[in-house]
N, CA, C and O of each residue as an XYZ file, in Angstrom:
824
protein
N       6.292     52.538     -1.514
C       7.441     51.704     -1.180
C       7.136     50.256     -1.565
O       6.081     49.730     -1.211
N       8.068     49.599     -2.299
C       7.849     48.228     -2.738
C       7.930     47.254     -1.566
O       8.665     47.470     -0.602
N       7.154     46.176     -1.677
C       7.032     45.225     -0.578
C       8.376     44.593     -0.224
O       8.677     44.417      0.957
N       9.196     44.246     -1.231
C      10.489     43.613     -0.962
C      11.418     44.561     -0.211
O      12.193     44.133      0.644
N      11.337     45.839     -0.531
C      12.163     46.826      0.169
C      11.727     46.957      1.623
O      12.559     47.095      2.519
N      10.411     46.914      1.850
C       9.881     46.972      3.218
C      10.337     45.742      3.994
O      10.781     45.855      5.137
N      10.226     44.562      3.371
C      10.625     43.318      4.004
C      12.096     43.366      4.411
O      12.450     42.964      5.520
N      12.938     43.849      3.526
C      14.381     43.921      3.800
C      14.672     44.819      4.994
O      15.528     44.497      5.818
N      13.969     45.940      5.095
C      14.191     46.879      6.189
C      13.682     46.344      7.525
O      14.264     46.623      8.573
N      12.594     45.577      7.485
C      11.938     45.165      8.722
C      12.251     43.741      9.157
O      11.761     43.293     10.193
N      13.051     43.029      8.391
C      13.289     41.625      8.712
C      13.835     41.473     10.125
O      14.813     42.117     10.504
N      13.185     40.607     10.896
C      13.573     40.397     12.281
C      12.361     40.487     13.188
O      11.230     40.304     12.739
N      12.590     40.768     14.463
C      11.514     40.908     15.450
C      11.206     42.394     15.634
O      12.089     43.183     15.969
N       9.957     42.762     15.413
C       9.561     44.166     15.466
C       8.322     44.365     16.329
O       7.552     43.440     16.586
N       8.164     45.608     16.764
C       6.910     46.059     17.369
C       6.349     47.148     16.465
O       7.016     47.577     15.523
N       5.147     47.593     16.740
C       4.569     48.670     15.941
C       5.438     49.919     16.031
O       5.647     50.605     15.030
N       5.945     50.215     17.224
C       6.798     51.395     17.402
C       8.084     51.288     16.597
O       8.524     52.270     16.000
N       8.694     50.099     16.573
C       9.947     49.954     15.827
C       9.700     50.051     14.325
O      10.535     50.584     13.593
N       8.557     49.539     13.859
C       8.207     49.669     12.440
C       8.040     51.144     12.081
O       8.515     51.589     11.035
N       7.372     51.897     12.940
C       7.195     53.336     12.709
C       8.549     54.040     12.627
O       8.775     54.896     11.772
N       9.445     53.651     13.545
C      10.760     54.296     13.594
C      11.616     53.943     12.385
O      12.237     54.821     11.786
N      11.652     52.668     12.025
C      12.511     52.219     10.907
C      12.046     52.798      9.581
O      12.860     53.218      8.758
N      10.735     52.820      9.377
C      10.206     53.294      8.093
C       9.931     54.804      8.095
O       9.702     55.398      7.042
N       9.955     55.409      9.266
C       9.708     56.850      9.353
C       8.280     57.218      8.977
O       8.039     58.197      8.270
N       7.326     56.407      9.469
C       5.924     56.628      9.123
C       5.098     56.736     10.405
O       5.579     56.424     11.495
N       3.848     57.181     10.260
C       2.972     57.275     11.419
C       2.347     55.913     11.717
O       2.567     54.948     10.984
N       1.570     55.842     12.793
C       0.983     54.591     13.256
C       0.095     53.942     12.196
O       0.187     52.738     11.955
N      -0.756     54.736     11.570
C      -1.687     54.211     10.577
C      -0.936     53.589      9.403
O      -1.321     52.526      8.915
N       0.127     54.240      8.948
C       0.904     53.725      7.813
C       1.673     52.469      8.212
O       1.803     51.540      7.415
N       2.184     52.439      9.442
C       2.921     51.265      9.911
C       2.008     50.047      9.954
O       2.403     48.954      9.549
N       0.782     50.237     10.447
C      -0.193     49.142     10.477
C      -0.493     48.657      9.067
O      -0.652     47.458      8.837
N      -0.570     49.585      8.128
C      -0.846     49.246      6.730
C       0.281     48.382      6.150
O       0.016     47.398      5.458
N       1.546     48.753      6.434
C       2.676     47.990      5.899
C       2.745     46.600      6.537
O       3.041     45.618      5.856
N       2.476     46.517      7.824
C       2.457     45.206      8.487
C       1.363     44.329      7.877
O       1.559     43.132      7.664
N       0.218     44.938      7.601
C      -0.888     44.203      6.976
C      -0.487     43.659      5.607
O      -0.789     42.514      5.274
N       0.191     44.481      4.823
C       0.634     44.032      3.492
C       1.609     42.861      3.608
O       1.507     41.886      2.863
N       2.543     42.958      4.534
C       3.513     41.883      4.726
C       2.847     40.603      5.224
O       3.198     39.502      4.800
N       1.881     40.762      6.131
C       1.176     39.585      6.654
C       0.380     38.909      5.548
O       0.378     37.683      5.441
N      -0.286     39.693      4.738
C      -1.090     39.156      3.644
C      -0.230     38.371      2.665
O      -0.688     37.402      2.059
N       1.031     38.801      2.515
C       1.955     38.106      1.611
C       2.615     36.900      2.278
O       3.343     36.153      1.625
N       2.363     36.706      3.578
C       2.888     35.535      4.280
C       4.192     35.738      4.991
O       4.810     34.761      5.417
N       4.651     36.991      5.144
C       5.957     37.249      5.738
C       5.919     37.505      7.249
O       6.974     37.647      7.868
N       4.735     37.568      7.851
C       4.621     37.987      9.248
C       3.960     36.914     10.101
O       2.946     36.326      9.724
N       4.571     36.674     11.275
C       3.941     35.879     12.324
C       3.778     36.790     13.534
O       4.718     37.478     13.934
N       2.592     36.791     14.109
C       2.293     37.705     15.213
C       2.216     36.961     16.529
O       1.601     35.898     16.622
N       2.849     37.530     17.553
C       2.807     36.978     18.902
C       2.425     38.094     19.859
O       2.372     39.261     19.470
N       2.158     37.738     21.107
C       1.843     38.737     22.122
C       2.725     38.552     23.342
O       2.972     37.429     23.781
N       3.200     39.672     23.889
C       3.914     39.639     25.156
C       2.899     39.507     26.287
O       1.690     39.573     26.069
N       3.417     39.320     27.493
C       2.533     39.215     28.656
C       1.732     40.495     28.900
O       0.658     40.462     29.501
N       2.278     41.642     28.417
C       1.565     42.914     28.576
C       0.644     43.215     27.396
O       0.131     44.327     27.269
N       0.435     42.201     26.518
C      -0.438     42.295     25.333
C       0.140     43.124     24.195
O      -0.556     43.401     23.218
N       1.404     43.523     24.309
C       2.059     44.193     23.186
C       2.252     43.200     22.052
O       2.732     42.089     22.280
N       1.891     43.575     20.853
C       2.059     42.690     19.699
C       3.511     42.705     19.218
O       4.129     43.760     19.078
N       4.030     41.509     18.972
C       5.382     41.338     18.454
C       5.274     40.702     17.076
O       4.530     39.741     16.884
N       6.011     41.236     16.129
C       5.934     40.742     14.755
C       7.266     40.101     14.357
O       8.313     40.749     14.360
N       7.199     38.824     14.018
C       8.364     38.138     13.462
C       8.249     38.242     11.940
O       7.371     37.632     11.328
N       9.139     39.016     11.347
C       9.053     39.316      9.917
C      10.235     38.672      9.200
O      11.393     38.980      9.484
N       9.925     37.773      8.267
C      10.986     37.029      7.589
C      10.479     36.431      6.287
O       9.312     36.056      6.176
N      11.362     36.344      5.308
C      11.026     35.673      4.053
C      10.725     34.207      4.299
O       9.879     33.625      3.621
N      11.424     33.589      5.284
C      11.235     32.167      5.564
C       9.828     31.848      6.041
O       9.359     30.723      5.871
N       9.143     32.832      6.641
C       7.767     32.594      7.076
C       6.875     32.195      5.910
O       5.932     31.419      6.070
N       7.183     32.734      4.739
C       6.363     32.463      3.561
C       6.564     31.044      3.048
O       5.705     30.498      2.357
N       7.702     30.452      3.389
C       8.005     29.110      2.908
C       7.223     28.034      3.656
O       7.231     26.860      3.285
N       6.544     28.470      4.724
C       5.718     27.543      5.513
C       6.513     26.329      5.962
O       6.134     25.184      5.717
N       7.637     26.613      6.633
C       8.471     25.540      7.140
C       7.751     24.709      8.186
O       6.841     25.189      8.863
N       8.168     23.467      8.308
C       7.592     22.556      9.294
C       8.731     22.029     10.152
O       9.869     21.951      9.689
N       8.446     21.674     11.370
C       9.482     21.155     12.253
C       9.094     19.754     12.729
O       7.949     19.327     12.588
N      10.083     19.049     13.298
C       9.792     17.760     13.908
C       8.734     17.927     15.003
O       7.882     17.059     15.194
N       8.802     19.045     15.711
C       7.849     19.309     16.783
C       6.432     19.465     16.223
O       5.469     18.988     16.824
N       6.306     20.131     15.076
C       4.995     20.264     14.435
C       4.385     18.887     14.163
O       3.204     18.653     14.420
N       5.211     17.989     13.643
C       4.734     16.650     13.277
C       4.326     15.870     14.522
O       3.294     15.199     14.529
N       5.141     15.960     15.582
C       4.795     15.281     16.832
C       3.465     15.805     17.364
O       2.590     15.025     17.740
N       3.316     17.132     17.394
C       2.086     17.733     17.926
C       0.857     17.360     17.101
O      -0.252     17.272     17.627
N       1.066     17.144     15.813
C      -0.042     16.777     14.935
C      -0.619     15.418     15.310
O      -1.821     15.194     15.171
N       0.229     14.512     15.783
C      -0.194     13.133     16.011
C      -0.342     12.758     17.483
O      -0.901     11.706     17.792
N       0.146     13.596     18.394
C       0.223     13.193     19.788
C      -0.721     13.978     20.695
O      -0.932     15.171     20.479
N      -1.291     13.323     21.704
C      -2.084     14.050     22.705
C      -1.208     14.844     23.664
O      -1.699     15.716     24.380
N       0.091     14.544     23.679
C       1.051     15.274     24.512
C       1.733     16.310     23.623
O       2.387     15.947     22.646
N       1.591     17.584     23.947
C       2.105     18.647     23.088
C       3.465     19.155     23.579
O       3.741     19.188     24.778
N       4.303     19.549     22.613
C       5.619     20.093     22.939
C       5.757     21.472     22.310
O       5.115     21.767     21.302
N       6.594     22.314     22.906
C       6.819     23.652     22.360
C       7.658     23.549     21.098
O       8.358     22.558     20.890
N       7.587     24.583     20.247
C       8.196     24.524     18.919
C       9.228     25.637     18.744
O       8.857     26.765     18.417
N      10.509     25.348     18.954
C      11.540     26.356     18.698
C      11.658     26.645     17.204
O      11.691     25.718     16.395
N      11.722     27.912     16.834
C      11.808     28.279     15.422
C      13.063     27.708     14.754
O      13.072     27.456     13.549
N      14.116     27.507     15.544
C      15.389     27.083     14.966
C      15.277     25.726     14.281
O      16.097     25.389     13.427
N      14.268     24.951     14.653
C      14.144     23.619     14.079
C      13.205     23.548     12.883
O      12.836     22.451     12.461
N      12.809     24.686     12.327
C      11.978     24.660     11.132
C      12.765     24.101      9.948
O      13.952     24.384      9.787
N      12.092     23.311      9.134
C      12.701     22.704      7.960
C      11.918     23.175      6.747
O      10.689     23.109      6.735
N      12.616     23.647      5.734
C      11.953     24.224      4.575
C      12.173     23.370      3.338
O      13.227     22.758      3.169
N      11.166     23.337      2.480
C      11.289     22.663      1.202
C      10.872     21.199      1.216
O      10.763     20.581      0.157
N      10.636     20.630      2.405
C      10.195     19.246      2.493
C       9.574     19.019      3.864
O       9.799     19.802      4.788
N       8.798     17.956      3.998
C       8.260     17.577      5.299
C       8.921     16.294      5.737
O       8.849     15.289      5.030
N       9.573     16.306      6.901
C      10.249     15.094      7.371
C       9.262     13.942      7.540
O       8.090     14.155      7.849
N       9.743     12.736      7.336
C       8.900     11.558      7.501
C       8.660     11.292      8.986
O       9.368     11.815      9.846
N       7.652     10.472      9.268
C       7.388     10.080     10.653
C       8.575      9.307     11.221
O       8.911      9.448     12.397
N       9.199      8.498     10.386
C      10.358      7.720     10.836
C      11.504      8.641     11.245
O      12.123      8.450     12.292
N      11.778      9.633     10.417
C      12.837     10.598     10.724
C      12.506     11.387     11.992
O      13.384     11.671     12.807
N      11.227     11.737     12.145
C      10.802     12.496     13.315
C      10.976     11.690     14.596
O      11.392     12.234     15.618
N      10.664     10.407     14.548
C      10.829      9.555     15.726
C      12.304      9.455     16.123
O      12.640      9.525     17.306
N      13.165      9.295     15.145
C      14.603      9.246     15.425
C      15.056     10.540     16.080
O      15.806     10.516     17.056
N      14.604     11.666     15.550
C      14.947     12.963     16.129
C      14.510     13.025     17.589
O      15.269     13.460     18.454
N      13.277     12.584     17.856
C      12.741     12.663     19.215
C      13.591     11.857     20.195
O      13.905     12.337     21.284
N      13.961     10.645     19.816
C      14.760      9.797     20.707
C      16.132     10.423     20.939
O      16.665     10.346     22.047
N      16.700     11.030     19.928
C      18.028     11.628     20.057
C      18.035     12.869     20.938
O      19.085     13.254     21.452
N      16.879     13.499     21.119
C      16.852     14.665     22.006
C      17.115     14.275     23.458
O      17.561     15.099     24.256
N      16.835     13.007     23.797
C      16.955     12.516     25.181
C      16.104     13.343     26.145
O      16.416     13.460     27.330
N      15.034     13.905     25.615
C      14.092     14.693     26.415
C      12.905     13.822     26.794
O      12.276     13.211     25.930
N      12.599     13.766     28.081
C      11.505     12.922     28.556
C      10.185     13.287     27.885
O       9.458     12.404     27.431
N       9.871     14.579     27.819
C       8.583     14.998     27.270
C       8.512     14.769     25.760
O       7.487     14.316     25.251
N       9.578     15.075     25.051
C       9.553     14.920     23.596
C       9.436     13.449     23.219
O       8.694     13.100     22.301
N      10.160     12.592     23.919
C      10.078     11.164     23.619
C       8.691     10.623     23.951
O       8.127      9.844     23.182
N       8.137     11.034     25.095
C       6.806     10.548     25.462
C       5.762     10.999     24.448
O       4.853     10.237     24.120
N       5.879     12.230     23.947
C       4.948     12.716     22.928
C       5.109     11.952     21.620
O       4.130     11.665     20.931
N       6.348     11.627     21.288
C       6.630     10.961     20.007
C       6.193      9.504     19.973
O       6.147      8.908     18.897
N       5.872      8.917     21.115
C       5.401      7.526     21.115
C       4.165      7.359     20.239
O       3.933      6.287     19.681
N       3.379      8.416     20.122
C       2.162      8.354     19.300
C       2.470      8.077     17.832
O       1.599      7.613     17.097
N       3.689      8.355     17.400
C       4.048      8.132     15.994
C       4.001      6.652     15.629
O       3.816      6.306     14.462
N       4.166      5.784     16.611
C       4.115      4.342     16.329
C       2.749      3.913     15.793
O       2.637      2.852     15.179
N       1.721      4.713     16.013
C       0.394      4.372     15.486
C       0.345      4.531     13.969
O      -0.524      3.955     13.314
N       1.276      5.311     13.406
C       1.246      5.630     11.977
C       2.428      5.066     11.197
O       2.339      4.874      9.984
N       3.512      4.805     11.875
C       4.733      4.369     11.180
C       4.524      3.006     10.523
O       4.058      2.060     11.159
N       4.877      2.920      9.242
C       4.771      1.630      8.550
C       5.989      1.320      7.683
O       6.086      0.229      7.122
N       6.922      2.277      7.569
C       8.117      2.032      6.760
C       9.242      1.538      7.676
O      10.166      2.280      8.008
N       9.139      0.278      8.070
C      10.102     -0.264      9.016
C      11.515     -0.386      8.454
O      12.471     -0.182      9.202
N      11.694     -0.710      7.173
C      13.066     -0.708      6.639
C      13.737      0.664      6.763
O      14.923      0.753      7.081
N      12.971      1.736      6.509
C      13.534      3.081      6.625
C      13.819      3.412      8.085
O      14.851      4.007      8.399
N      12.917      3.032      8.971
C      13.146      3.293     10.392
C      14.377      2.539     10.877
O      15.171      3.077     11.650
N      14.540      1.303     10.430
C      15.721      0.538     10.847
C      17.002      1.183     10.316
O      18.004      1.275     11.025
N      16.953      1.623      9.068
C      18.142      2.258      8.479
C      18.550      3.487      9.290
O      19.728      3.675      9.593
N      17.578      4.314      9.635
C      17.875      5.535     10.384
C      18.300      5.211     11.818
O      19.205      5.840     12.365
N      17.636      4.223     12.416
C      17.982      3.850     13.784
C      19.400      3.285     13.858
O      20.165      3.620     14.761
N      19.735      2.434     12.908
C      21.075      1.845     12.876
C      22.136      2.930     12.644
O      23.195      2.919     13.271
N      21.840      3.849     11.749
C      22.767      4.943     11.470
C      23.059      5.751     12.731
O      24.172      6.242     12.920
N      22.052      5.886     13.589
C      22.194      6.682     14.803
C      22.424      5.832     16.055
O      22.449      6.347     17.173
N      22.593      4.510     15.848
C      22.918      3.578     16.942
C      21.863      3.575     18.043
O      22.192      3.539     19.229
N      20.584      3.613     17.641
C      19.507      3.602     18.630
C      18.444      2.557     18.279
O      17.268      2.743     18.592
N      18.847      1.464     17.634
C      17.874      0.429     17.273
C      17.163     -0.125     18.505
O      15.945     -0.298     18.501
N      17.932     -0.404     19.562
C      17.331     -1.003     20.751
C      16.394     -0.027     21.466
O      15.359     -0.431     21.997
N      16.758      1.250     21.478
C      15.850      2.239     22.078
C      14.519      2.270     21.341
O      13.458      2.320     21.963
N      14.579      2.238     20.006
C      13.348      2.244     19.213
C      12.527      0.996     19.506
O      11.310      1.078     19.676
N      13.185     -0.161     19.567
C      12.480     -1.401     19.845
C      11.811     -1.395     21.212
O      10.665     -1.824     21.349
N      12.520     -0.914     22.215
C      11.969     -0.876     23.567
C      10.802      0.105     23.660
O       9.795     -0.186     24.306
N      10.932      1.250     23.026
C       9.857      2.244     23.046
C       8.630      1.746     22.291
O       7.497      2.060     22.657
N       8.858      0.976     21.245
C       7.726      0.374     20.518
C       6.957     -0.588     21.431
O       5.731     -0.524     21.521
N       7.689     -1.472     22.100
C       7.027     -2.421     22.991
C       6.305     -1.693     24.124
O       5.241     -2.126     24.565
N       6.874     -0.607     24.583
C       6.220      0.215     25.602
C       4.921      0.806     25.051
O       3.897      0.798     25.734
N       4.962      1.313     23.829
C       3.780      1.932     23.223
C       2.636      0.948     23.099
O       1.473      1.319     23.255
N       2.960     -0.314     22.818
C       1.914     -1.334     22.660
C       1.070     -1.511     23.915
O      -0.072     -1.963     23.838
N       1.617     -1.162     25.053
C       0.887     -1.301     26.307
C      -0.176     -0.229     26.494
O      -1.070     -0.370     27.329
N      -0.075      0.860     25.701
C      -0.955      1.998     25.927
C      -1.817      2.384     24.726
O      -2.764      3.159     24.861
N      -1.492      1.849     23.564
C      -2.236      2.255     22.371
C      -2.139      1.179     21.293
O      -1.293      0.288     21.359
N      -3.012      1.278     20.312
C      -2.934      0.380     19.156
C      -1.887      0.919     18.204
O      -1.974      2.064     17.763
N      -0.901      0.102     17.886
C       0.183      0.524     17.014
C       0.280     -0.429     15.827
O      -0.233     -1.548     15.855
N       0.940      0.042     14.805
C       1.146     -0.827     13.641
C       2.204     -1.881     13.964
O       3.129     -1.626     14.735
N       2.066     -3.028     13.388
C       2.937     -4.157     13.710
C       4.367     -3.898     13.266
O       4.627     -3.510     12.127
N       5.288     -4.123     14.197
C       6.708     -4.012     13.869
C       7.096     -5.151     12.924
O       6.646     -6.282     13.105
N       7.908     -4.867     11.941
C       8.336     -5.917     11.020
C       9.255     -6.898     11.740
O      10.055     -6.492     12.583
N       9.146     -8.187     11.414
C      10.049     -9.177     12.030
C      11.516     -8.844     11.777
O      12.373     -9.110     12.620
N      11.800     -8.265     10.620
C      13.178     -7.913     10.296
C      13.745     -6.888     11.251
O      14.888     -7.005     11.693
N      12.938     -5.871     11.574
C      13.424     -4.843     12.500
C      13.742     -5.475     13.854
O      14.808     -5.251     14.427
N      12.792     -6.273     14.352
C      12.998     -6.870     15.677
C      14.201     -7.815     15.685
O      15.029     -7.754     16.594
N      14.300     -8.671     14.694
C      15.384     -9.653     14.662
C      16.757     -8.999     14.568
O      17.719     -9.468     15.178
N      16.844     -7.919     13.805
C      18.134     -7.256     13.630
C      18.485     -6.327     14.788
O      19.641     -5.937     14.948
N      17.480     -5.973     15.599
C      17.712     -4.976     16.646
C      17.858     -5.562     18.044
O      18.457     -4.928     18.913
N      17.325     -6.754     18.278
C      17.440     -7.353     19.604
C      18.902     -7.516     20.005
O      19.748     -7.835     19.170
N      19.194     -7.298     21.278
C      20.606     -7.320     21.714
C      21.185     -8.726     21.786
O      20.480     -9.707     22.024
N      22.478     -8.785     21.575
C      23.207    -10.025     21.778
C      23.498    -10.188     23.279
O      23.353     -9.238     24.049
N      23.903    -11.375     23.680
C      24.128    -11.658     25.098
C      25.168    -10.739     25.719
O      25.058    -10.356     26.884
N      26.173    -10.391     24.936
C      27.279     -9.605     25.489
C      26.973     -8.109     25.595
O      27.762     -7.347     26.155
N      25.827     -7.696     25.058
C      25.486     -6.276     25.087
C      25.221     -5.811     26.519
O      24.678     -6.557     27.334
N      25.608     -4.580     26.809
C      25.350     -3.979     28.108
C      24.098     -3.099     28.031
O      23.698     -2.663     26.952
N      23.495     -2.849     29.181
C      22.329     -1.974     29.245
C      22.724     -0.544     28.851
O      23.816     -0.072     29.165
N      21.798      0.127     28.153
C      21.986      1.531     27.804
C      20.769      2.327     28.270
O      19.679      1.781     28.444
N      20.978      3.627     28.467
C      19.896      4.512     28.881
C      19.229      5.152     27.668
O      19.883      5.428     26.662
N      17.925      5.386     27.773
C      17.218      6.217     26.786
C      17.347      7.679     27.173
O      17.631      8.529     26.329
N      17.136      7.970     28.452
C      17.399      9.288     29.044
C      18.352      9.055     30.206
O      18.127      8.166     31.026
N      19.394      9.835     30.278
C      20.487      9.588     31.222
C      19.992      9.333     32.645
O      19.214     10.105     33.206
N      20.476      8.216     33.209
C      20.273      7.880     34.628
C      18.815      7.680     35.031
O      18.481      7.797     36.210
N      17.951      7.382     34.075
C      16.537      7.158     34.390
C      16.149      5.722     34.053
O      16.358      5.254     32.934
N      15.575      5.025     35.055
C      15.113      3.654     34.887
C      13.634      3.566     35.241
O      13.099      4.401     35.971
N      12.994      2.541     34.710
C      11.574      2.331     34.994
C      11.382      1.345     36.143
O      12.148      0.396     36.307
N      10.338      1.595     36.934
C       9.932      0.611     37.945
C       8.871     -0.335     37.385
O       8.721     -1.459     37.864
N       8.139      0.123     36.373
C       6.962     -0.605     35.894
C       7.194     -1.426     34.632
O       6.377     -2.287     34.304
N       8.279     -1.183     33.924
C       8.463     -1.847     32.628
C       9.801     -2.571     32.551
O      10.486     -2.527     31.530
N      10.160     -3.232     33.633
C      11.442     -3.926     33.669
C      11.473     -5.114     32.717
O      12.541     -5.531     32.269
N      10.287     -5.660     32.409
C      10.234     -6.767     31.453
C      10.726     -6.324     30.082
O      11.470     -7.049     29.422
N      10.308     -5.125     29.648
C      10.758     -4.593     28.360
C      12.238     -4.244     28.421
O      12.984     -4.505     27.478
N      12.656     -3.659     29.525
C      14.069     -3.308     29.682
C      14.955     -4.548     29.562
O      16.033     -4.501     28.970
N      14.484     -5.652     30.130
C      15.270     -6.883     30.095
C      15.390     -7.431     28.680
O      16.454     -7.909     28.285
N      14.297     -7.365     27.910
C      14.314     -7.875     26.534
C      15.309     -7.098     25.670
O      16.074     -7.693     24.911
N      15.295     -5.762     25.788
C      16.082     -4.913     24.901
C      17.399     -4.436     25.511
O      18.225     -3.829     24.830
N      17.585     -4.716     26.803
C      18.751     -4.190     27.528
C      18.829     -2.671     27.374
O      19.882     -2.090     27.114
N      17.672     -2.071     27.546
C      17.530     -0.618     27.455
C      16.741     -0.145     28.669
O      15.668     -0.674     28.960
N      17.263      0.841     29.371
C      16.522      1.431     30.474
C      15.507      2.431     29.918
O      15.858      3.333     29.158
N      14.250      2.257     30.308
C      13.191      3.169     29.887
C      13.018      4.270     30.937
O      13.121      4.003     32.135
N      12.758      5.497     30.501
C      12.678      6.616     31.446
C      11.280      6.851     32.001
O      11.051      7.839     32.699
N      10.333      5.945     31.699
C       8.937      6.174     32.069
C       8.435      5.143     33.072
O       8.878      3.994     33.093
N       7.504      5.588     33.898
C       6.672      4.697     34.686
C       5.249      4.814     34.165
O       4.949      5.700     33.365
N       4.385      3.938     34.608
C       3.035      3.890     34.048
C       2.305      5.226     34.155
O       1.611      5.622     33.218
N       2.447      5.919     35.266
C       1.735      7.180     35.457
C       2.203      8.272     34.492
O       1.471      9.225     34.223
N       3.432      8.125     33.970
C       3.949      9.136     33.037
C       3.234      9.113     31.697
O       3.308     10.078     30.937
N       2.543      8.021     31.403
C       1.927      7.853     30.090
C       0.401      7.785     30.182
O      -0.258      7.205     29.319
N      -0.136      8.374     31.221
C      -1.594      8.347     31.411
C      -2.352      9.048     30.309
O      -3.517      8.728     30.071
N      -1.724     10.005     29.619
C      -2.398     10.732     28.528
C      -2.754      9.796     27.371
O      -3.599     10.140     26.545
N      -2.134      8.640     27.300
C      -2.404      7.708     26.210
C      -3.538      6.735     26.532
O      -3.950      5.952     25.676
N      -4.042      6.785     27.770
C      -5.107      5.839     28.134
C      -6.461      6.361     27.688
O      -7.478      5.703     27.907
């Protein structure tokens, strides 16, 4: 049986028993076909709580997709789970794009993990362009100033800061809904942005 034909029949989530049933083969042959698919890059293996092996079989596995979560986990001491739905194929998102994604999730854990990206980000014109497009320039500025308190970060460009600081008439906005900081009100006042963290929330960066 040709490998592409096997892949087409088995694409999806399988167990050894389901592979045996779909292909009409015995256990030894099913293991052999799974091995061939894995060797070609089409299989990702997981385990259930009962130690049953689960096989995610897909052509996309071979493309070695990367997600924003992968990039965050690569750079951050705070790890986040990686939903398959967010895999991106054919390119690797930039750190700037990943930071924008993290802030837009409005997730406390994802944003806290993504703060580590400020240690590597150096394309401030691109970050400003993306932040402005998504109307989160002030959130990025406030999170940058917050990051400086806990780690060594690359210097923000004067252009980003000057173009992003709020005007007098601007109202306060939330980074995460209804969450304010007790410890970083100085930063909140500068950017008119409520930060969702207190000092103890960022102890992993010390």
